[in-house]
C-alpha positions in Angstrom: 67.3 48.0 83.2 67.0 51.7 83.5 63.3 51.4 83.4 63.5 49.3 86.6 65.8 51.7 88.2 63.4 54.6 87.5 60.5 52.7 88.9 62.4 51.8 92.1 63.5 55.4 92.5 59.9 56.6 92.2 58.8 54.0 94.8 61.6 55.0 97.2 60.8 58.7 96.8 57.1 58.0 97.4 57.9 56.0 100.5 60.2 58.8 101.8 57.5 61.4 101.2 54.8 59.3 103.0 57.2 58.7 105.9 57.9 62.4 106.3 54.2 63.2 105.9 53.3 60.8 108.7 56.2 61.9 110.9 55.7 65.6 110.6 52.1 65.9 109.5 50.7 63.4 112.0 51.2 65.5 115.1 49.3 68.4 113.5 46.1 66.3 113.4 44.2 66.9 116.6 42.3 63.8 117.8 40.2 64.1 121.0 40.8 61.7 123.9 37.7 59.4 123.6 38.5 58.6 119.9 42.1 57.6 120.4 41.4 54.1 121.6 39.1 53.2 118.7 41.5 54.8 116.1 44.5 52.6 117.1 43.7 50.0 114.4 43.1 52.7 111.8 46.4 54.4 112.6 48.2 51.1 112.5 46.6 50.4 109.1 47.7 53.9 107.8 51.3 53.3 108.9 51.6 49.7 107.6 49.5 49.9 104.4 51.9 52.0 102.4 54.7 49.5 103.0 52.4 46.6 102.0 51.3 48.5 98.8 54.9 49.3 97.9 56.0 45.7 98.4 53.2 44.4 96.2 54.0 47.0 93.6 57.6 45.9 93.6 56.7 42.2 93.3 54.4 42.9 90.4 57.0 45.0 88.6 59.8 42.4 89.2 57.6 39.6 87.8 57.1 41.4 84.5 
């Protein structure tokens, strides 16, 4: 049981770190105007992908 708690704690910590990196580090990236329209899908994938990976990791860990 403590092994699962440690894993979930690591996942939550990683998620919090990624969220803070996106929130505070994202505005530091300078993207020129013409590229913003084509990067909308990429930015969406960068924001959504960590949640999907974390969810899949939790599912795999809980099925063990």
